[in-house]
C-alpha positions in Angstrom: -7.4 75.8 28.2 -9.7 77.2 25.6 -10.5 75.3 22.4 -11.0 77.8 19.6 -12.7 76.9 16.3 -12.3 79.3 13.4 -14.9 79.7 10.7 -14.0 78.3 7.3 -13.9 81.7 5.6 -11.5 82.9 8.2 -9.3 79.8 7.9 -8.8 80.5 4.2 -7.4 84.0 4.8 -4.7 83.0 7.3 -1.2 81.6 6.7 -1.3 79.3 9.7 -4.9 78.9 10.9 -4.1 76.3 13.6 -1.4 78.6 15.1 -3.8 81.5 15.0 -6.4 79.5 16.9 -3.8 78.5 19.4 -2.7 82.1 19.9 -6.3 83.1 20.4 -6.7 80.4 23.1 -3.6 81.7 24.8 -5.1 85.3 24.8 -8.3 84.0 26.3 -6.4 82.2 29.0 -4.3 85.3 29.8 -7.5 87.4 30.1 -9.0 84.8 32.5 -5.8 84.9 34.7 -5.9 88.7 34.7 -9.6 88.9 35.6 -8.9 86.4 38.5 -6.4 88.8 39.8 -8.8 91.7 39.6 -11.5 89.6 41.5 -8.9 88.8 44.2 -8.1 92.5 44.5 -11.8 93.3 44.8 -12.2 90.7 47.6 -9.2 92.1 49.4 -10.4 95.6 49.0 -13.4 94.8 51.3 -11.7 92.4 53.6 -8.1 93.7 54.1 -7.7 97.0 52.3 -4.0 97.2 53.2 -3.3 94.0 51.2 -5.1 95.0 48.1 -2.0 95.2 45.9 -0.6 91.8 46.8 -2.2 89.9 43.7 -0.5 92.4 41.3 1.8 89.6 40.2 -1.3 87.8 38.8 -2.0 90.8 36.6 1.5 90.8 35.3 1.4 87.1 34.5 -1.9 87.4 32.8 -1.0 90.4 30.7 2.3 88.8 29.7 0.4 85.7 28.6 -2.0 87.9 26.6 1.1 89.6 24.9 2.6 86.1 24.1 -0.7 85.0 22.5 -1.0 88.3 20.5 2.6 87.8 19.2 1.7 84.3 18.2 -1.4 85.4 16.4 0.5 88.2 14.5 3.0 85.6 13.3 0.3 83.3 12.0 -1.6 86.0 10.0 
């Protein structure tokens, strides 16, 4: 979803710079999914307060995507 470009001095320090950039893009995507869940919770808080915890699954999906991207980044360092 996100196309990340690394600076040349950062690319020299990494073992696999393309994998690191891919992992960073995955992290950004996961953060976007998580924030979408938070916005949905905010909307539900004002419209239907009893249903505010229904988009919790979006938070779990987003945070697991962030964890996957962080693992990928750690392997490519």
